[in-house]
Wavefront OBJ file of the C-alpha trace (Angstrom):
o trace
v 107.710 18.617 40.118
v 109.775 16.417 36.569
v 108.072 13.482 35.957
v 110.986 10.785 34.728
v 110.183 7.833 32.800
v 112.504 4.978 32.951
v 114.643 4.078 35.346
v 117.701 3.115 33.003
v 121.104 4.735 33.522
v 119.975 8.016 31.494
v 116.978 8.544 33.775
v 118.832 7.985 37.179
v 121.513 10.000 35.895
v 118.688 12.646 35.285
v 117.468 12.100 39.016
v 120.715 12.145 40.767
v 121.640 15.636 39.445
v 118.231 17.595 39.313
v 117.733 20.460 41.686
v 114.026 19.459 40.881
v 112.001 17.560 42.857
v 110.485 13.928 41.037
v 109.084 10.995 40.350
v 110.419 8.112 38.240
v 108.389 5.651 36.862
v 109.460 2.562 35.806
v 107.825 -0.499 34.260
v 110.219 -2.873 35.147
v 110.686 -4.272 39.170
v 114.111 -2.923 38.861
v 116.335 -0.355 37.580
v 118.863 -0.738 35.006
v 117.005 -0.688 31.529
v 119.097 -3.045 29.304
v 122.236 -2.774 32.090
v 121.325 -5.531 34.258
v 123.441 -8.504 35.890
v 121.783 -12.177 35.733
v 124.030 -14.822 38.528
v 123.625 -18.208 37.822
v 126.603 -20.072 39.652
v 129.239 -18.976 39.337
v 128.244 -17.200 36.000
v 127.906 -13.475 35.798
v 125.681 -12.371 33.159
v 124.673 -8.882 31.324
v 121.738 -8.117 28.909
v 124.359 -8.625 26.586
v 128.151 -7.015 26.853
v 128.793 -3.292 28.255
v 132.122 -2.687 29.268
v 133.371 1.266 30.473
v 135.363 3.177 28.529
v 135.729 6.483 29.729
v 136.602 10.156 27.875
v 135.524 12.599 30.558
v 137.194 11.883 34.051
v 134.740 13.616 35.982
v 131.979 11.040 34.560
v 134.024 8.029 36.201
v 135.368 9.953 38.811
v 131.417 10.355 39.861
v 130.527 6.334 39.111
v 134.007 5.008 40.818
v 133.280 6.792 43.829
v 130.716 4.070 45.019
v 132.435 1.711 43.650
v 135.458 -0.162 45.418
v 138.747 0.243 43.724
v 139.273 -3.464 43.966
v 135.671 -4.779 42.997
v 136.349 -3.414 39.344
v 138.759 -4.716 36.396
v 141.058 -2.795 34.267
v 141.079 -5.045 31.108
v 143.505 -4.608 28.151
v 141.208 -4.616 24.944
v 141.749 -8.088 22.432
v 139.540 -8.818 19.628
v 139.863 -10.385 16.979
v 137.324 -11.632 13.429
v 136.899 -15.025 12.683
v 137.425 -14.753 8.726
v 137.366 -17.513 6.610
v 138.931 -20.002 9.515
v 141.484 -17.459 10.297
v 141.780 -15.577 13.447
v 142.218 -11.755 12.300
v 142.877 -8.701 14.482
v 140.403 -6.209 14.768
v 140.067 -3.573 12.759
v 139.927 -5.782 9.677
v 141.032 -2.607 7.674
v 144.070 -2.571 10.084
v 144.696 -5.369 9.728
v 144.979 -7.373 5.784
v 147.580 -7.893 5.897
v 146.970 -10.904 8.097
v 144.737 -12.541 5.492
v 146.282 -15.095 2.999
v 148.446 -13.919 0.052
v 145.714 -13.615 -2.934
v 142.798 -11.856 -0.285
v 145.890 -9.782 1.351
v 146.829 -8.841 -2.939
v 142.683 -8.392 -3.462
v 142.055 -5.712 -0.167
v 145.262 -4.132 -1.018
v 144.566 -2.964 -5.238
v 141.283 -2.165 -4.438
v 142.321 -0.119 -1.658
v 144.698 1.814 -4.120
v 142.727 2.213 -6.703
v 139.578 3.979 -5.457
v 138.557 6.252 -8.192
v 139.845 10.004 -6.899
v 136.069 11.279 -7.007
v 134.583 8.445 -4.562
v 134.441 10.850 -1.725
v 131.804 12.467 -4.489
v 129.322 9.281 -4.143
v 128.824 8.708 -1.029
v 124.833 8.825 -0.201
v 124.958 5.925 2.046
v 126.709 4.146 5.117
v 127.358 1.316 2.459
v 128.959 3.556 -0.454
v 130.768 5.136 2.294
v 132.619 1.949 2.802
v 133.586 1.362 -0.380
v 135.227 4.904 -0.747
v 136.941 4.801 2.249
v 138.112 1.037 1.549
v 137.752 -0.331 -1.573
v 135.983 -2.806 -3.128
v 137.782 -6.123 -1.075
v 137.549 -4.509 2.579
v 134.232 -3.134 2.393
v 133.051 -6.948 0.443
v 135.212 -9.675 2.811
v 134.185 -7.942 6.062
v 132.089 -4.506 6.419
v 128.893 -4.592 4.736
v 128.935 -9.314 5.610
v 129.507 -8.119 9.476
v 127.232 -4.717 9.787
v 124.721 -6.206 7.568
v 124.158 -8.895 10.153
v 124.687 -6.335 13.169
v 122.195 -4.058 12.056
v 119.563 -6.898 10.122
v 118.982 -4.425 7.102
v 120.594 -3.024 3.647
v 123.299 -0.775 4.709
v 122.689 1.652 2.345
v 119.447 2.510 4.006
v 121.896 4.065 6.859
v 123.456 7.203 7.219
v 126.913 7.422 6.079
v 127.788 8.672 9.780
v 125.224 6.337 11.088
v 127.689 4.886 13.751
v 129.791 8.039 14.561
v 132.873 7.667 16.116
v 131.981 4.456 17.390
v 133.201 3.107 13.531
v 137.340 2.492 12.934
v 138.391 5.038 10.490
v 141.637 4.688 8.934
v 143.554 5.683 5.448
v 145.976 4.469 3.842
v 149.105 5.573 5.387
v 147.579 3.830 8.973
v 146.803 0.750 7.662
v 150.148 0.484 5.962
v 152.370 1.664 9.310
v 150.276 -1.418 10.911
v 151.680 -3.743 8.419
v 154.944 -3.336 10.754
v 153.629 -1.501 14.188
v 150.558 -3.392 15.295
v 148.839 -0.200 17.340
v 145.344 -1.752 16.098
v 144.653 1.825 18.743
v 140.694 2.124 19.651
v 138.289 4.614 21.220
v 138.044 1.342 23.858
v 141.143 -0.460 23.605
v 141.389 -0.974 27.234
v 137.982 -0.826 29.264
v 136.469 -0.832 32.440
v 134.629 -4.358 33.925
v 132.663 -4.707 37.342
v 133.660 -8.321 38.816
v 129.561 -8.122 40.201
v 128.628 -7.252 36.347
v 127.473 -3.829 34.484
v 124.325 -3.284 37.102
v 127.436 -2.369 40.302
v 127.612 0.850 38.019
v 123.479 1.431 37.483
v 123.538 0.562 41.631
v 126.651 3.545 41.982
v 124.565 5.920 40.260
v 121.221 4.551 41.560
v 122.750 5.820 45.667
v 122.773 9.541 44.715
v 118.754 8.903 43.448
v 115.755 9.131 46.678
v 114.574 5.276 46.083
v 111.374 5.972 47.975
v 110.892 8.230 44.468
v 111.406 5.233 42.258
v 107.383 3.493 41.375
v 108.255 0.072 39.831
v 105.849 -1.773 37.569
v 104.078 1.343 36.350
v 103.871 1.638 32.854
v 102.979 4.842 30.889
v 100.305 4.702 29.028
v 99.348 8.592 27.733
v 100.417 11.567 27.833
v 98.663 14.808 27.955
v 100.635 17.865 26.132
v 98.350 20.229 27.337
v 97.503 19.580 30.624
v 101.068 18.028 31.635
v 99.575 14.927 32.514
v 100.966 12.027 32.399
v 98.438 8.739 32.713
v 99.819 5.855 34.120
v 98.383 2.317 34.376
v 97.897 2.751 38.226
v 97.176 6.988 38.318
v 97.162 10.379 36.637
v 100.378 12.488 37.335
v 100.810 16.147 37.192
v 104.501 17.358 35.571
v 106.109 20.292 35.485
v 108.690 18.861 33.307
v 108.287 15.875 31.450
v 111.980 13.633 30.860
v 111.608 10.146 28.899
v 114.092 7.593 28.524
v 112.145 5.090 26.387
v 112.347 4.688 22.534
v 111.492 7.728 21.027
v 108.772 6.126 18.772
v 107.013 5.392 22.619
v 106.790 8.872 23.325
v 105.642 9.776 20.344
v 102.630 7.542 20.261
v 101.988 8.116 23.737
v 101.751 12.028 23.521
v 99.675 11.653 20.188
v 102.036 12.958 17.622
v 101.748 11.965 13.953
v 105.449 10.510 12.444
v 105.822 9.154 9.893
v 106.911 4.786 11.156
v 108.852 3.680 7.861
v 111.746 6.412 8.440
v 111.924 5.001 12.350
v 113.387 1.376 12.276
v 116.221 -0.327 14.081
v 117.060 -4.517 15.181
v 116.484 -6.325 17.652
v 118.547 -8.979 19.310
v 118.370 -12.100 20.733
v 121.469 -13.167 23.196
v 121.699 -16.072 25.163
v 124.634 -16.566 27.608
v 126.067 -19.423 27.999
v 127.322 -21.404 30.869
v 129.782 -24.534 30.705
v 131.654 -26.882 32.553
v 134.733 -26.015 31.055
v 136.869 -23.615 29.998
v 136.798 -23.697 26.490
v 139.535 -23.685 23.655
v 139.183 -19.688 23.300
v 141.986 -18.215 26.269
v 142.724 -14.750 25.198
v 139.865 -12.789 23.353
v 136.996 -10.881 24.785
v 135.002 -10.996 22.100
v 134.985 -12.241 18.822
v 133.166 -10.981 15.431
v 131.844 -13.375 12.673
v 130.804 -11.914 9.119
v 130.489 -15.269 7.861
v 126.586 -14.861 6.421
v 126.488 -18.807 7.114
v 126.815 -18.425 10.964
v 123.654 -17.703 12.805
v 125.634 -15.133 15.743
v 127.345 -12.322 14.119
v 129.380 -11.345 18.125
v 130.238 -14.034 20.571
v 132.016 -12.790 24.106
v 133.833 -14.207 26.652
v 133.208 -13.702 30.347
v 135.329 -16.152 31.711
v 138.221 -14.165 29.882
v 137.538 -10.717 31.093
v 135.784 -12.054 34.659
v 139.361 -14.854 34.518
v 137.060 -17.696 34.970
v 138.073 -21.116 34.633
v 134.566 -22.460 32.987
v 133.435 -20.638 29.869
v 131.179 -18.581 29.971
v 130.013 -16.721 26.659
v 127.198 -14.111 25.625
v 126.179 -14.713 22.071
v 124.462 -12.289 19.662
v 121.460 -12.952 17.055
v 120.550 -9.651 14.979
v 116.880 -9.312 13.607
v 115.311 -6.833 12.047
v 112.410 -4.965 13.759
v 109.641 -6.693 11.537
v 110.804 -10.087 11.451
v 109.731 -12.836 13.720
v 112.053 -14.664 16.045
v 112.809 -18.406 15.491
v 111.398 -20.451 18.723
v 114.326 -20.348 20.640
v 115.084 -23.845 21.365
v 115.201 -24.534 18.016
v 117.680 -21.461 17.290
v 119.860 -22.542 20.772
v 120.262 -25.966 19.156
v 121.873 -23.731 16.034
v 124.078 -21.487 18.245
v 125.398 -24.858 19.199
v 125.772 -26.633 16.979
v 127.628 -23.341 14.638
v 129.753 -22.438 18.479
v 131.314 -25.676 17.219
v 131.552 -24.907 14.014
v 134.186 -22.257 14.281
v 135.554 -23.994 17.728
v 134.570 -22.153 20.550
v 132.882 -25.143 21.999
v 134.938 -29.059 21.653
v 133.554 -30.442 24.388
v 132.153 -28.355 26.903
v 129.232 -29.543 28.388
v 126.121 -26.554 28.363
v 125.151 -26.968 31.905
v 123.383 -23.513 32.252
v 121.874 -20.146 30.079
v 119.025 -17.515 29.894
v 118.001 -15.811 26.896
v 117.004 -12.367 26.638
v 115.636 -10.009 23.148
v 116.671 -6.329 22.876
v 114.145 -4.279 20.814
v 114.665 -2.281 19.946
v 119.129 -2.606 20.422
v 120.347 -0.561 17.498
v 118.827 2.077 15.350
v 118.941 2.405 11.764
v 119.750 6.145 11.889
v 119.364 7.597 8.508
v 118.960 11.102 6.961
v 115.353 11.277 7.506
v 114.935 9.896 10.931
v 117.350 12.124 11.906
v 115.807 15.163 10.092
v 112.343 14.002 11.695
v 113.545 13.463 15.333
v 114.965 17.319 15.665
v 111.699 18.683 14.259
v 109.934 16.637 16.557
v 112.236 17.167 19.689
v 111.728 20.108 19.099
v 108.432 20.217 19.021
v 108.366 18.076 22.467
v 110.776 20.332 24.364
v 108.659 23.641 23.670
v 105.766 21.468 25.841
v 108.669 20.900 28.491
v 108.953 17.248 27.378
v 112.674 15.980 27.078
v 113.754 12.625 25.357
v 117.121 11.631 26.400
v 119.414 7.852 26.144
v 120.010 5.521 23.713
v 116.547 4.586 22.735
v 115.107 8.006 23.931
v 117.134 9.876 21.694
v 117.919 7.299 18.797
v 121.147 7.140 18.244
v 124.332 5.067 18.659
v 125.492 6.303 22.256
v 127.717 4.514 25.530
v 126.381 4.339 28.894
v 128.612 7.319 29.476
v 127.007 9.344 26.585
v 123.377 9.150 28.211
v 125.065 9.892 31.737
v 127.267 12.490 30.045
v 123.084 13.510 28.448
v 121.116 13.480 31.953
v 123.756 16.155 33.336
v 123.366 18.408 31.403
v 119.708 18.632 30.527
v 119.040 18.893 34.223
v 121.833 21.391 34.145
v 120.130 23.475 31.551
v 116.272 22.838 32.383
v 117.973 23.409 36.266
l 1 2 3 4 5 6 7 8 9 10 11 12 13 14 15 16 17 18 19 20 21 22 23 24 25 26 27 28 29 30 31 32 33 34 35 36 37 38 39 40 41 42 43 44 45 46 47 48 49 50 51 52 53 54 55 56 57 58 59 60 61 62 63 64 65 66 67 68 69 70 71 72 73 74 75 76 77 78 79 80 81 82 83 84 85 86 87 88 89 90 91 92 93 94 95 96 97 98 99 100 101 102 103 104 105 106 107 108 109 110 111 112 113 114 115 116 117 118 119 120 121 122 123 124 125 126 127 128 129 130 131 132 133 134 135 136 137 138 139 140 141 142 143 144 145 146 147 148 149 150 151 152 153 154 155 156 157 158 159 160 161 162 163 164 165 166 167 168 169 170 171 172 173 174 175 176 177 178 179 180 181 182 183 184 185 186 187 188 189 190 191 192 193 194 195 196 197 198 199 200 201 202 203 204 205 206 207 208 209 210 211 212 213 214 215 216 217 218 219 220 221 222 223 224 225 226 227 228 229 230 231 232 233 234 235 236 237 238 239 240 241 242 243 244 245 246 247 248 249 250 251 252 253 254 255 256 257 258 259 260 261 262 263 264 265 266 267 268 269 270 271 272 273 274 275 276 277 278 279 280 281 282 283 284 285 286 287 288 289 290 291 292 293 294 295 296 297 298 299 300 301 302 303 304 305 306 307 308 309 310 311 312 313 314 315 316 317 318 319 320 321 322 323 324 325 326 327 328 329 330 331 332 333 334 335 336 337 338 339 340 341 342 343 344 345 346 347 348 349 350 351 352 353 354 355 356 357 358 359 360 361 362 363 364 365 366 367 368 369 370 371 372 373 374 375 376 377 378 379 380 381 382 383 384 385 386 387 388 389 390 391 392 393 394 395 396 397 398 399 400 401 402 403 404 405 406 407 408 409 410 411 412 413 414
């Protein structure tokens, strides 16, 4: 018997692929983890933005098998940055020619005057930004934006903290983009279900025996010697344990000692906001905000993606994991004020909203956490315990990556 902790995309993916008998325990009352959708009137809101940019054709086919073609939108991504009142195409480093003349010259000069030995001094995510892009690009956008996103000092993050998701560009690419704009990225086109990201979860869940999913059941402790999971309802013996809860929670449950200082993350408060009419922003799917005087770091437009006639937003605000989140109503009022400052809200009236907190949201990947994670994962694997998923594997990844890893694990231990 395999015990699967968590009925998010990773746990469901493993259950769908394994040849073993299994039981899934889920602490909430429905599947999906952070990949859930809420409906209020005409508004379709997720746990923040979840968009699908498949890299593996087989996984795409697997997910799409249970979703009708007319249910899925294919969207050409349009994203910008609001910087000093200007709309700059994303990624910033590829579009510095759209800045005011003096700022453009600053960025270009610093880009071509990076010291030749700069790569030798790369020790963190922040020093990498200076070494690859120069002071101007780093300090005008890359450092302030990512500091707001991660809610931490970027000197603490590993060079590859964002992996393949970071939009690298060399000097030649940047110069070519002045005349021939491409702004290519890993998700230049994405898919999104008209009824929200939960349709992808439902598609994967259709391959899982629903009678083997037990909701409102929380893992309290794991006896690694006798292979028993103690929940708040029962004790269950396992042959293999597959966990998608945050890796730190798994170590706590297993009684593994670790340095809590090296495992950090941010948490994100998300406001889903519905208005009575369309706003002035009709093209962008989402916009980035590096300005530290604005409370949010990103605002997404469901109405532009779903082609709706009333503005529907998700607004993301980052906090350090140890930071207390302010009063919700005060933060919502500040958010509305800042949305008006940047011109997203003008005469529109807010008529519906919900609020959620993702904790953890983005994990802080460091050399120390990566090394310790590998050591602890090997220790757990020797006891037939495997930790998968974005938080289970303590990494920055996509929903497709989670499915891929779940399928590979099922194959490896099957």
